[in-house]
C-alpha angles and dihedrals in degrees: 000000000000099000114182102230135129109290099242092050090045089056094050095043099037093111090058093057091062097049120105094240092058093048089052091045092053092052093047092050092048090052092048092052090048096050105031142026107268136177144263104030109264096252090056099051091103095034094122090058095040094054095044116043118210098254093046097057111121101156133027121202113184122207128181107233138332125282108269104210127090120285094004112095121065103159101279122105114248091000127118130195122268113286096018119127112256113258113232095259092053091048089056092047091054092045091054092047090051091050094043104045104004097247109153117245104265127234093232130058092202104119095190086114089064093047091053089056094055104276111138104210097195126178114201088225114040101200139038139184115248116272091000116100117211091006092138097039093108098047096090104266094121093062088053097047091045087056089054092051091046091051091054093045093051101040106029135051140191093045122145112228114199108198112187121184133358097294096053092041087057087071093060093096089065094061125079103231094195092070104027138046116246116194115189129187143143118286116278092234112119092246091060102027095053090057090061135259100087107068118063097023092116091214095153096053091042089052093052093045090054093048091051091049087056091051095255131130111259121240118263096225 
């Protein structure tokens, strides 16, 4: 298949594009976009990969599926488009960054600036039907995004994996901990964060310290 995705990712994931599940996934997604309102816009489905080439990945943040309300999702986990009100999870992310490293809470929830620095903002499911969370979770996306994580885990090292919440933490077994940094916590959603285990974890400063120890430029959060 001629999938429109950043060339380095296309090279590493080429085998997935030829598998039966992916062919079926592609047809299902096309039908969904034809018959219902879906997010993100079609040209942004692979935005996380397109903004962050394979060899430039320094940090991986795994989300579950895209935001499902208008103007929010644009292919990056936890990120919203310019001018959109911050969802509660993103508010808590920014609060923790401010407390951890002193960076002021930004005016925009568009995390493109992170992606361009090497943060792979990867949702496990890359599309969703409007107003219906997890509605595309059974289409086959998770097999594809697991393949992306596996490719990084097998072929790259010294990456920081930020696993927030039970779903993301369930991916920890895929990652060699002897040559990467895995930071696990509860999800930043208010329901989880307010119970404890999100605030005060200093994940963002710990991430940057690790990157600097490996001779890499830290992330400007």
